[in-house]
N, CA, C and O atoms as CSV, one atom per row, in Angstrom:
chain,resi,resn,atom,element,x,y,z
A,1,MET,N,N,93.656,81.029,95.880
A,1,MET,CA,C,92.863,81.334,96.403
A,1,MET,C,C,91.738,80.411,96.483
A,1,MET,O,O,91.282,80.102,95.383
A,2,ALA,N,N,91.210,79.925,97.433
A,2,ALA,CA,C,90.154,78.693,96.985
A,2,ALA,C,C,88.938,79.229,98.335
A,2,ALA,O,O,89.151,79.751,99.430
A,3,ASP,N,N,87.745,78.848,97.700
A,3,ASP,CA,C,86.555,79.423,98.405
A,3,ASP,C,C,86.259,78.070,99.420
A,3,ASP,O,O,87.110,77.187,99.526
A,4,HIS,N,N,85.054,78.015,100.098
A,4,HIS,CA,C,84.668,76.724,101.428
A,4,HIS,C,C,84.541,75.447,100.267
A,4,HIS,O,O,84.664,74.311,100.725
A,5,ARG,N,N,84.354,75.558,99.112
A,5,ARG,CA,C,84.168,74.525,98.492
A,5,ARG,C,C,84.813,73.924,97.382
A,5,ARG,O,O,84.274,73.326,96.451
A,6,GLY,N,N,86.495,74.224,97.644
A,6,GLY,CA,C,87.689,74.239,96.565
A,6,GLY,C,C,87.556,75.133,95.816
A,6,GLY,O,O,88.371,76.046,95.949
A,7,MET,N,N,86.959,75.214,95.199
A,7,MET,CA,C,86.835,76.695,93.879
A,7,MET,C,C,87.966,77.318,94.250
A,7,MET,O,O,88.475,77.613,95.331
A,8,THR,N,N,88.380,77.518,92.583
A,8,THR,CA,C,89.518,78.947,93.008
A,8,THR,C,C,88.767,80.291,92.645
A,8,THR,O,O,88.177,80.322,91.564
A,9,THR,N,N,88.749,81.154,93.281
A,9,THR,CA,C,87.894,82.413,93.729
A,9,THR,C,C,88.508,83.477,92.920
A,9,THR,O,O,87.788,84.450,92.699
A,10,HIS,N,N,89.549,83.481,92.495
A,10,HIS,CA,C,90.369,84.852,91.744
A,10,HIS,C,C,89.954,84.644,90.441
A,10,HIS,O,O,90.297,85.534,89.663
A,11,ILE,N,N,89.119,83.445,89.834
A,11,ILE,CA,C,88.781,83.100,88.364
A,11,ILE,C,C,87.474,82.991,88.694
A,11,ILE,O,O,87.006,82.443,89.692
A,12,ARG,N,N,86.610,83.823,87.352
A,12,ARG,CA,C,85.608,84.452,87.064
A,12,ARG,C,C,84.722,82.810,86.834
A,12,ARG,O,O,85.269,82.056,86.028
A,13,ASN,N,N,83.539,82.340,87.451
A,13,ASN,CA,C,83.368,81.368,87.567
A,13,ASN,C,C,84.029,80.024,88.118
A,13,ASN,O,O,83.461,78.932,88.081
A,14,GLY,N,N,85.025,80.199,88.521
A,14,GLY,CA,C,85.810,78.650,88.826
A,14,GLY,C,C,86.837,77.934,87.924
A,14,GLY,O,O,87.920,77.402,88.167
A,15,MET,N,N,86.136,78.102,86.828
A,15,MET,CA,C,86.892,77.345,85.286
A,15,MET,C,C,88.099,78.282,84.587
A,15,MET,O,O,88.084,79.377,84.024
A,16,GLY,N,N,88.965,77.481,84.848
A,16,GLY,CA,C,90.343,77.615,83.607
A,16,GLY,C,C,90.208,79.010,83.754
A,16,GLY,O,O,89.205,79.716,83.868
A,17,ALA,N,N,92.001,79.399,83.718
A,17,ALA,CA,C,92.414,80.350,84.134
A,17,ALA,C,C,92.652,80.947,82.397
A,17,ALA,O,O,92.708,82.174,82.321
A,18,VAL,N,N,92.731,80.507,81.630
A,18,VAL,CA,C,92.725,81.333,80.077
A,18,VAL,C,C,91.755,80.638,79.331
A,18,VAL,O,O,91.691,79.424,79.139
A,19,ARG,N,N,90.771,81.806,78.801
A,19,ARG,CA,C,89.541,81.378,77.832
A,19,ARG,C,C,89.781,82.136,76.735
A,19,ARG,O,O,90.566,83.084,76.783
A,20,PRO,N,N,88.990,81.720,75.403
A,20,PRO,CA,C,88.885,82.529,74.389
A,20,PRO,C,C,88.173,83.935,74.481
A,20,PRO,O,O,86.996,83.962,74.840
A,21,TYR,N,N,88.656,84.784,74.256
A,21,TYR,CA,C,87.449,85.989,73.876
A,21,TYR,C,C,87.063,86.727,72.846
A,21,TYR,O,O,87.662,87.610,72.233
A,22,VAL,N,N,85.733,86.167,72.683
A,22,VAL,CA,C,85.142,86.005,70.776
A,22,VAL,C,C,83.970,87.269,70.909
A,22,VAL,O,O,82.990,87.412,71.640
A,23,TYR,N,N,84.643,88.187,69.720
A,23,TYR,CA,C,83.395,89.278,69.487
A,23,TYR,C,C,82.853,88.953,68.347
A,23,TYR,O,O,83.296,88.254,67.436
A,24,GLY,N,N,81.663,89.620,68.481
A,24,GLY,CA,C,80.599,89.670,67.572
A,24,GLY,C,C,78.794,89.963,67.927
A,24,GLY,O,O,78.081,89.610,68.866
A,25,PRO,N,N,78.561,90.672,66.825
A,25,PRO,CA,C,76.643,91.012,67.551
A,25,PRO,C,C,76.338,89.902,68.343
A,25,PRO,O,O,77.013,88.898,68.567
A,26,PRO,N,N,74.822,90.342,68.877
A,26,PRO,CA,C,73.933,89.647,69.688
A,26,PRO,C,C,73.844,88.651,69.130
A,26,PRO,O,O,73.739,87.771,69.984
A,27,SER,N,N,73.822,88.242,68.158
A,27,SER,CA,C,73.424,86.981,67.417
A,27,SER,C,C,74.335,85.753,67.320
A,27,SER,O,O,73.990,84.603,67.048
A,28,LEU,N,N,75.632,86.238,67.610
A,28,LEU,CA,C,76.645,85.221,67.913
A,28,LEU,C,C,76.295,84.269,68.970
A,28,LEU,O,O,76.631,83.090,68.860
A,29,LEU,N,N,75.543,84.761,70.140
A,29,LEU,CA,C,75.017,84.035,71.125
A,29,LEU,C,C,74.281,82.779,70.820
A,29,LEU,O,O,74.496,81.602,71.111
A,30,ASP,N,N,73.397,83.352,70.184
A,30,ASP,CA,C,72.248,81.948,69.171
A,30,ASP,C,C,73.541,81.232,68.812
A,30,ASP,O,O,73.819,80.255,69.507
A,31,PHE,N,N,74.549,81.642,67.624
A,31,PHE,CA,C,75.194,80.588,66.786
A,31,PHE,C,C,75.938,79.366,68.000
A,31,PHE,O,O,75.781,78.145,68.039
A,32,VAL,N,N,76.638,80.130,68.761
A,32,VAL,CA,C,77.379,79.014,69.377
A,32,VAL,C,C,76.527,78.274,70.341
A,32,VAL,O,O,77.081,77.268,70.783
A,33,GLU,N,N,75.171,78.529,70.845
A,33,GLU,CA,C,74.161,77.482,71.307
A,33,GLU,C,C,73.731,76.756,70.457
A,33,GLU,O,O,74.018,75.560,70.519
A,34,ARG,N,N,72.978,77.212,69.485
A,34,ARG,CA,C,72.837,76.141,68.119
A,34,ARG,C,C,74.022,75.329,67.432
A,34,ARG,O,O,73.792,74.239,66.909
A,35,ALA,N,N,75.103,75.803,67.446
A,35,ALA,CA,C,76.099,75.014,66.420
A,35,ALA,C,C,76.748,74.131,67.754
A,35,ALA,O,O,76.612,72.914,67.625
A,36,PHE,N,N,77.351,74.530,68.861
A,36,PHE,CA,C,77.891,73.761,69.479
A,36,PHE,C,C,77.609,73.245,71.069
A,36,PHE,O,O,78.366,72.728,71.892
A,37,GLY,N,N,76.286,73.590,71.121
A,37,GLY,CA,C,75.635,73.599,72.483
A,37,GLY,C,C,76.133,74.398,73.672
A,37,GLY,O,O,76.312,73.947,74.803
A,38,ALA,N,N,76.304,75.463,73.326
A,38,ALA,CA,C,76.885,76.147,74.490
A,38,ALA,C,C,75.836,76.471,75.592
A,38,ALA,O,O,74.688,76.776,75.266
A,39,GLU,N,N,76.239,76.405,76.955
A,39,GLU,CA,C,75.371,77.101,77.858
A,39,GLU,C,C,75.391,77.933,78.856
A,39,GLU,O,O,76.019,77.709,79.891
A,40,VAL,N,N,74.516,79.261,78.582
A,40,VAL,CA,C,75.152,79.787,79.147
A,40,VAL,C,C,75.510,79.913,80.779
A,40,VAL,O,O,74.806,79.389,81.642
A,41,VAL,N,N,76.549,80.584,81.023
A,41,VAL,CA,C,76.971,80.554,82.937
A,41,VAL,C,C,76.227,81.686,83.514
A,41,VAL,O,O,75.271,81.555,84.278
A,42,GLU,N,N,76.955,83.345,82.910
A,42,GLU,CA,C,77.159,84.219,83.085
A,42,GLU,C,C,76.315,85.200,82.426
A,42,GLU,O,O,75.856,84.846,81.340
A,43,ARG,N,N,75.996,86.419,82.874
A,43,ARG,CA,C,75.116,87.350,81.354
A,43,ARG,C,C,75.793,88.676,82.185
A,43,ARG,O,O,76.130,88.595,83.367
A,44,SER,N,N,75.944,90.010,81.297
A,44,SER,CA,C,76.205,91.166,82.197
A,44,SER,C,C,74.658,91.622,82.515
A,44,SER,O,O,73.635,91.083,82.091
A,45,PRO,N,N,74.747,92.516,83.191
A,45,PRO,CA,C,72.863,93.022,83.443
A,45,PRO,C,C,73.079,93.320,81.847
A,45,PRO,O,O,72.684,92.362,81.183
A,46,ASP,N,N,73.576,94.343,81.089
A,46,ASP,CA,C,73.160,94.842,79.790
A,46,ASP,C,C,73.149,93.325,78.540
A,46,ASP,O,O,72.291,93.224,77.663
A,47,GLY,N,N,73.719,92.807,78.646
A,47,GLY,CA,C,73.540,90.991,77.954
A,47,GLY,C,C,74.922,91.283,76.723
A,47,GLY,O,O,74.994,90.610,75.695
A,48,SER,N,N,76.104,92.571,77.125
A,48,SER,CA,C,76.636,92.677,76.137
A,48,SER,C,C,77.866,91.677,76.434
A,48,SER,O,O,78.549,91.418,75.444
A,49,GLU,N,N,78.204,91.147,77.509
A,49,GLU,CA,C,79.336,89.942,77.722
A,49,GLU,C,C,78.558,88.919,78.431
A,49,GLU,O,O,77.709,89.045,79.313
A,50,VAL,N,N,79.170,87.587,77.690
A,50,VAL,CA,C,78.632,86.199,78.172
A,50,VAL,C,C,79.599,85.193,78.015
A,50,VAL,O,O,80.386,84.898,77.116
A,51,GLU,N,N,79.308,84.705,79.225
A,51,GLU,CA,C,80.170,83.173,79.929
A,51,GLU,C,C,79.241,82.413,79.182
A,51,GLU,O,O,78.024,82.385,79.361
A,52,VAL,N,N,79.986,81.713,78.217
A,52,VAL,CA,C,79.381,80.175,78.365
A,52,VAL,C,C,80.368,79.009,78.093
A,52,VAL,O,O,81.460,79.207,77.559
A,53,ARG,N,N,79.829,77.486,78.579
A,53,ARG,CA,C,80.581,76.346,78.613
A,53,ARG,C,C,80.373,75.825,77.312
A,53,ARG,O,O,79.362,76.069,76.655
A,54,LEU,N,N,81.027,75.328,77.044
A,54,LEU,CA,C,81.694,74.348,76.012
A,54,LEU,C,C,81.920,73.337,76.418
A,54,LEU,O,O,83.093,73.224,76.776
A,55,GLY,N,N,80.955,71.965,76.621
A,55,GLY,CA,C,82.028,70.788,77.544
A,55,GLY,C,C,82.339,71.383,79.014
A,55,GLY,O,O,81.469,71.745,79.807
A,56,ASP,N,N,83.635,71.417,79.222
A,56,ASP,CA,C,84.767,71.192,80.195
A,56,ASP,C,C,85.399,72.807,80.391
A,56,ASP,O,O,86.111,73.165,81.329
A,57,ALA,N,N,84.891,73.751,79.131
A,57,ALA,CA,C,85.893,75.128,78.764
A,57,ALA,C,C,84.938,76.299,79.054
A,57,ALA,O,O,83.746,76.078,79.269
A,58,MET,N,N,85.406,77.440,79.062
A,58,MET,CA,C,84.919,78.700,79.308
A,58,MET,C,C,85.243,79.405,78.066
A,58,MET,O,O,86.313,79.185,77.499
A,59,ILE,N,N,84.180,80.441,77.496
A,59,ILE,CA,C,84.529,81.139,76.489
A,59,ILE,C,C,83.908,82.116,76.648
A,59,ILE,O,O,82.705,81.900,76.790
A,60,ALA,N,N,84.298,83.443,76.701
A,60,ALA,CA,C,83.899,84.969,76.609
A,60,ALA,C,C,83.328,85.462,75.517
A,60,ALA,O,O,83.821,85.357,74.394
A,61,LEU,N,N,82.238,86.039,75.784
A,61,LEU,CA,C,81.559,86.939,74.853
A,61,LEU,C,C,81.347,88.005,74.357
A,61,LEU,O,O,80.138,88.210,74.467
A,62,SER,N,N,81.972,89.064,73.716
A,62,SER,CA,C,82.198,90.076,73.864
A,62,SER,C,C,80.680,90.411,72.526
A,62,SER,O,O,80.725,90.179,71.317
A,63,LEU,N,N,79.720,90.890,73.177
A,63,LEU,CA,C,78.170,91.072,72.225
A,63,LEU,C,C,77.755,92.321,71.762
A,63,LEU,O,O,76.849,92.789,72.451
A,64,HIS,N,N,78.141,93.078,70.748
A,64,HIS,CA,C,78.149,94.546,70.139
A,64,HIS,C,C,77.665,94.723,68.536
A,64,HIS,O,O,78.120,94.170,67.534
A,65,GLU,N,N,77.181,95.155,68.594
A,65,GLU,CA,C,77.271,95.724,66.705
A,65,GLU,C,C,78.651,96.396,66.403
A,65,GLU,O,O,79.124,96.293,65.271
A,66,ARG,N,N,79.045,96.805,66.991
A,66,ARG,CA,C,80.533,98.023,66.715
A,66,ARG,C,C,81.123,97.996,67.899
A,66,ARG,O,O,80.654,98.110,69.032
A,67,PHE,N,N,82.730,97.752,67.328
A,67,PHE,CA,C,83.581,97.749,68.470
A,67,PHE,C,C,84.797,98.752,67.716
A,67,PHE,O,O,84.936,99.151,66.560
A,68,PRO,N,N,85.471,98.910,68.795
A,68,PRO,CA,C,86.894,100.199,68.289
A,68,PRO,C,C,87.591,99.218,67.473
A,68,PRO,O,O,87.641,97.988,67.485
A,69,ASP,N,N,88.209,100.299,66.629
A,69,ASP,CA,C,89.054,100.261,65.248
A,69,ASP,C,C,90.014,99.078,66.188
A,69,ASP,O,O,90.460,99.171,67.332
A,70,GLY,N,N,90.083,98.261,65.450
A,70,GLY,CA,C,91.572,96.959,66.120
A,70,GLY,C,C,91.051,96.059,67.051
A,70,GLY,O,O,91.870,95.318,67.595
A,71,ALA,N,N,89.555,95.925,67.442
A,71,ALA,CA,C,89.245,95.028,68.376
A,71,ALA,C,C,88.677,94.015,67.907
A,71,ALA,O,O,87.853,94.156,67.004
A,72,GLY,N,N,88.956,92.889,68.365
A,72,GLY,CA,C,87.981,91.626,67.919
A,72,GLY,C,C,87.628,90.971,66.207
A,72,GLY,O,O,86.547,90.610,65.741
A,73,LYS,N,N,88.842,91.002,65.635
A,73,LYS,CA,C,89.184,91.220,63.847
A,73,LYS,C,C,88.609,89.869,63.825
A,73,LYS,O,O,88.732,89.466,62.668
A,74,GLY,N,N,87.916,88.787,64.710
A,74,GLY,CA,C,88.148,87.652,64.135
A,74,GLY,C,C,89.270,86.471,65.199
A,74,GLY,O,O,90.359,86.856,65.625
A,75,GLY,N,N,88.782,85.221,65.434
A,75,GLY,CA,C,89.548,84.755,66.466
A,75,GLY,C,C,89.159,83.505,65.593
A,75,GLY,O,O,88.369,83.363,64.661
A,76,ALA,N,N,90.183,82.487,66.379
A,76,ALA,CA,C,89.933,80.902,66.181
A,76,ALA,C,C,90.169,80.143,67.348
A,76,ALA,O,O,91.117,80.020,68.124
A,77,ILE,N,N,88.984,79.652,67.246
A,77,ILE,CA,C,88.751,78.215,68.085
A,77,ILE,C,C,88.851,76.998,68.202
A,77,ILE,O,O,87.960,76.485,67.524
A,78,LYS,N,N,89.458,76.246,68.700
A,78,LYS,CA,C,89.612,74.852,68.340
A,78,LYS,C,C,88.599,73.977,68.896
A,78,LYS,O,O,88.996,74.102,70.055
A,79,ILE,N,N,87.486,73.094,69.019
A,79,ILE,CA,C,86.800,72.576,69.710
A,79,ILE,C,C,86.974,71.015,69.768
A,79,ILE,O,O,87.143,70.348,68.747
A,80,TYR,N,N,86.913,70.401,71.206
A,80,TYR,CA,C,86.942,68.831,70.849
A,80,TYR,C,C,85.304,68.498,71.257
A,80,TYR,O,O,84.585,68.946,72.150
A,81,VAL,N,N,85.108,67.675,70.365
A,81,VAL,CA,C,83.766,67.172,70.453
A,81,VAL,C,C,83.696,65.523,70.105
A,81,VAL,O,O,84.685,64.902,69.715
A,82,GLU,N,N,82.301,64.880,70.317
A,82,GLU,CA,C,82.862,63.659,70.513
A,82,GLU,C,C,82.324,63.454,68.841
A,82,GLU,O,O,82.984,62.517,68.392
A,83,ASP,N,N,81.497,63.918,67.910
A,83,ASP,CA,C,81.166,63.699,66.791
A,83,ASP,C,C,81.229,64.778,65.834
A,83,ASP,O,O,80.280,65.516,65.570
A,84,ALA,N,N,83.132,64.886,64.990
A,84,ALA,CA,C,83.489,66.203,64.450
A,84,ALA,C,C,82.381,66.889,63.038
A,84,ALA,O,O,82.009,68.005,62.674
A,85,ASP,N,N,82.137,65.118,62.488
A,85,ASP,CA,C,81.204,65.311,61.468
A,85,ASP,C,C,79.729,65.605,61.482
A,85,ASP,O,O,79.203,66.043,60.459
A,86,ALA,N,N,78.875,65.348,62.809
A,86,ALA,CA,C,77.689,65.749,63.117
A,86,ALA,C,C,77.687,67.408,63.524
A,86,ALA,O,O,76.813,68.074,62.969
A,87,ILE,N,N,78.687,68.175,64.537
A,87,ILE,CA,C,78.995,69.043,65.005
A,87,ILE,C,C,79.434,70.194,63.466
A,87,ILE,O,O,78.999,71.345,63.435
A,88,HIS,N,N,80.002,69.829,62.734
A,88,HIS,CA,C,80.595,70.632,61.708
A,88,HIS,C,C,79.185,70.721,61.123
A,88,HIS,O,O,78.689,71.846,61.196
A,89,ALA,N,N,78.563,69.929,60.652
A,89,ALA,CA,C,76.871,70.291,60.147
A,89,ALA,C,C,75.934,70.607,60.626
A,89,ALA,O,O,74.957,70.890,59.933
A,90,ARG,N,N,75.896,70.681,62.195
A,90,ARG,CA,C,75.150,71.283,62.941
A,90,ARG,C,C,75.349,72.877,62.816
A,90,ARG,O,O,74.578,73.835,62.772
A,91,ALA,N,N,77.078,72.671,62.773
A,91,ALA,CA,C,77.293,74.989,62.773
A,91,ALA,C,C,77.048,75.121,61.135
A,91,ALA,O,O,77.025,76.298,60.776
A,92,LEU,N,N,76.867,74.185,60.101
A,92,LEU,CA,C,76.639,74.610,59.042
A,92,LEU,C,C,74.873,75.207,59.079
A,92,LEU,O,O,74.405,76.292,58.734
A,93,ASP,N,N,74.313,74.160,59.563
A,93,ASP,CA,C,72.773,74.526,59.813
A,93,ASP,C,C,72.724,75.772,60.640
A,93,ASP,O,O,71.735,76.480,60.453
A,94,ALA,N,N,73.513,76.132,61.425
A,94,ALA,CA,C,73.512,77.856,62.386
A,94,ALA,C,C,73.407,78.752,61.402
A,94,ALA,O,O,72.653,79.720,61.503
A,95,GLY,N,N,74.030,78.563,60.516
A,95,GLY,CA,C,74.184,79.574,59.673
A,95,GLY,C,C,75.977,80.057,59.462
A,95,GLY,O,O,76.350,81.228,59.398
A,96,ALA,N,N,76.934,78.789,59.378
A,96,ALA,CA,C,78.084,78.653,58.944
A,96,ALA,C,C,78.653,79.045,57.840
A,96,ALA,O,O,77.861,79.157,56.905
A,97,THR,N,N,79.540,79.249,57.652
A,97,THR,CA,C,80.047,78.524,56.112
A,97,THR,C,C,81.470,77.472,56.151
A,97,THR,O,O,82.316,77.818,56.976
A,98,ALA,N,N,81.757,76.352,55.409
A,98,ALA,CA,C,82.436,75.856,55.650
A,98,ALA,C,C,84.382,76.156,55.582
A,98,ALA,O,O,84.565,77.044,54.750
A,99,ILE,N,N,84.870,75.986,55.800
A,99,ILE,CA,C,86.453,76.117,55.561
A,99,ILE,C,C,87.138,74.544,55.109
A,99,ILE,O,O,87.824,74.414,54.096
A,100,ALA,N,N,86.908,73.736,55.777
A,100,ALA,CA,C,87.276,72.637,55.254
A,100,ALA,C,C,86.472,71.374,55.825
A,100,ALA,O,O,86.466,71.429,57.055
A,101,ALA,N,N,85.800,70.270,55.339
A,101,ALA,CA,C,85.462,69.571,55.585
A,101,ALA,C,C,85.836,68.755,56.564
A,101,ALA,O,O,87.061,68.631,56.558
A,102,PRO,N,N,85.290,68.118,57.439
A,102,PRO,CA,C,85.933,66.884,58.414
A,102,PRO,C,C,86.346,66.094,57.565
A,102,PRO,O,O,85.627,65.826,56.603
A,103,GLU,N,N,87.811,65.430,57.731
A,103,GLU,CA,C,88.409,64.463,57.586
A,103,GLU,C,C,89.551,63.883,58.544
A,103,GLU,O,O,90.028,64.586,59.436
A,104,ASP,N,N,90.082,62.207,58.255
A,104,ASP,CA,C,91.083,62.066,59.102
A,104,ASP,C,C,92.274,62.556,58.881
A,104,ASP,O,O,92.884,62.279,57.849
A,105,LYS,N,N,92.870,63.513,60.013
A,105,LYS,CA,C,94.344,63.866,59.987
A,105,LYS,C,C,95.298,62.938,59.929
A,105,LYS,O,O,94.994,61.757,59.763
A,106,PRO,N,N,96.338,63.265,60.033
A,106,PRO,CA,C,98.089,62.203,60.258
A,106,PRO,C,C,98.233,62.547,61.971
A,106,PRO,O,O,99.032,61.986,62.721
A,107,TYR,N,N,97.462,63.379,62.278
A,107,TYR,CA,C,97.586,63.740,64.037
A,107,TYR,C,C,96.491,62.993,64.727
A,107,TYR,O,O,95.744,63.394,65.620
A,108,ARG,N,N,96.536,61.957,64.204
A,108,ARG,CA,C,95.361,61.004,65.063
A,108,ARG,C,C,93.512,61.830,65.439
A,108,ARG,O,O,92.692,61.515,66.302
A,109,GLU,N,N,93.453,62.871,64.414
A,109,GLU,CA,C,92.206,63.578,64.553
A,109,GLU,C,C,91.061,63.681,63.471
A,109,GLU,O,O,91.406,63.753,62.291
A,110,ARG,N,N,90.033,63.689,63.721
A,110,ARG,CA,C,88.859,64.343,62.561
A,110,ARG,C,C,88.707,65.568,62.651
A,110,ARG,O,O,88.232,66.153,63.625
A,111,ALA,N,N,89.193,66.176,61.401
A,111,ALA,CA,C,88.780,67.944,61.971
A,111,ALA,C,C,88.576,68.249,60.490
A,111,ALA,O,O,89.047,67.837,59.429
A,112,GLY,N,N,87.677,69.142,60.873
A,112,GLY,CA,C,86.974,70.356,59.950
A,112,GLY,C,C,86.991,71.792,60.228
A,112,GLY,O,O,86.959,71.934,61.450
A,113,GLY,N,N,87.017,72.606,59.791
A,113,GLY,CA,C,86.284,74.021,59.906
A,113,GLY,C,C,85.191,74.931,59.343
A,113,GLY,O,O,84.551,74.686,58.321
A,114,VAL,N,N,85.074,75.806,59.977
A,114,VAL,CA,C,83.726,76.898,59.800
A,114,VAL,C,C,84.155,77.680,60.240
A,114,VAL,O,O,84.817,77.704,61.278
A,115,ARG,N,N,83.688,79.053,59.092
A,115,ARG,CA,C,83.384,80.481,59.786
A,115,ARG,C,C,81.768,80.889,60.062
A,115,ARG,O,O,80.781,80.583,59.395
A,116,ASP,N,N,81.847,81.527,61.039
A,116,ASP,CA,C,80.535,81.583,61.483
A,116,ASP,C,C,80.528,83.348,60.714
A,116,ASP,O,O,81.591,83.838,60.333
A,117,ALA,N,N,79.422,83.986,60.609
A,117,ALA,CA,C,78.986,85.319,59.910
A,117,ALA,C,C,79.467,86.216,60.625
A,117,ALA,O,O,78.870,87.283,60.476
A,118,PHE,N,N,80.883,86.268,61.852
A,118,PHE,CA,C,81.176,87.576,62.101
A,118,PHE,C,C,82.499,87.272,62.121
A,118,PHE,O,O,83.275,87.853,62.880
A,119,GLY,N,N,82.895,86.277,61.235
A,119,GLY,CA,C,84.785,86.236,60.934
A,119,GLY,C,C,85.190,85.195,61.720
A,119,GLY,O,O,85.789,84.272,61.167
A,120,ASN,N,N,85.005,85.156,62.796
A,120,ASN,CA,C,85.463,83.462,63.487
A,120,ASN,C,C,85.450,82.185,63.048
A,120,ASN,O,O,84.409,81.759,62.547
A,121,SER,N,N,86.272,81.584,63.125
A,121,SER,CA,C,87.047,80.023,62.878
A,121,SER,C,C,87.050,79.507,64.062
A,121,SER,O,O,87.544,79.777,65.157
A,122,TRP,N,N,86.071,78.316,63.386
A,122,TRP,CA,C,85.907,77.608,64.169
A,122,TRP,C,C,86.123,75.845,63.501
A,122,TRP,O,O,85.568,75.218,62.598
A,123,TRP,N,N,87.590,75.413,64.829
A,123,TRP,CA,C,87.557,74.496,64.234
A,123,TRP,C,C,87.779,73.023,65.256
A,123,TRP,O,O,88.571,72.811,66.173
A,124,ILE,N,N,86.497,71.990,64.516
A,124,ILE,CA,C,86.204,70.831,65.068
A,124,ILE,C,C,86.518,69.735,65.091
A,124,ILE,O,O,86.639,69.205,63.986
A,125,SER,N,N,86.696,69.192,65.877
A,125,SER,CA,C,88.085,68.180,66.389
A,125,SER,C,C,87.293,66.938,66.947
A,125,SER,O,O,86.327,67.340,67.595
A,126,THR,N,N,87.394,65.300,66.908
A,126,THR,CA,C,87.178,64.778,67.066
A,126,THR,C,C,88.763,64.102,67.146
A,126,THR,O,O,89.526,63.883,66.206
A,127,TYR,N,N,88.959,63.870,68.514
A,127,TYR,CA,C,90.570,63.246,69.033
A,127,TYR,C,C,90.298,61.273,68.960
A,127,TYR,O,O,89.708,60.530,69.743
A,128,LEU,N,N,91.139,60.948,67.477
A,128,LEU,CA,C,90.334,59.202,66.969
A,128,LEU,C,C,91.575,58.214,68.473
A,128,LEU,O,O,91.373,57.000,68.432
A,129,GLY,N,N,92.299,58.497,69.223
A,129,GLY,CA,C,93.148,57.911,70.003
A,129,GLY,C,C,94.418,57.402,69.499
A,129,GLY,O,O,95.030,57.743,68.487
A,130,GLU,N,N,94.698,56.558,70.347
A,130,GLU,CA,C,96.354,55.797,69.537
A,130,GLU,C,C,96.210,55.100,68.730
A,130,GLU,O,O,95.190,54.413,68.782
A,131,THR,N,N,97.098,54.927,67.639
A,131,THR,CA,C,96.503,53.856,66.880
A,131,THR,C,C,97.557,52.372,67.408
A,131,THR,O,O,97.327,51.255,66.944
């Protein structure tokens, strides 16, 4: 179903039928803003559920100090950026720890990974194009 602007109305904020749902404490929002330039699109009245935009994608954040057993034991998210090295360094400056330094991969990407303080892995890639 679409509204008068042609946007899909059955999908929150009209973008993407599938999006990661990432768990962490309230400071996770600051991390994704500082490290990846995330833009807050929507926030629940109590601030515990936040939708952020990263480029042309949306991520839902569930922000609490504690979660029920079995909920949100750390996810893995792959992000495409213009400069994997710069964003990897920015994520480290924002408090992440390195999993793998960016390097050229055989699948034509420059990629590396970081882990945030909440146990989520962020794989940061730049597509290098066809050879």
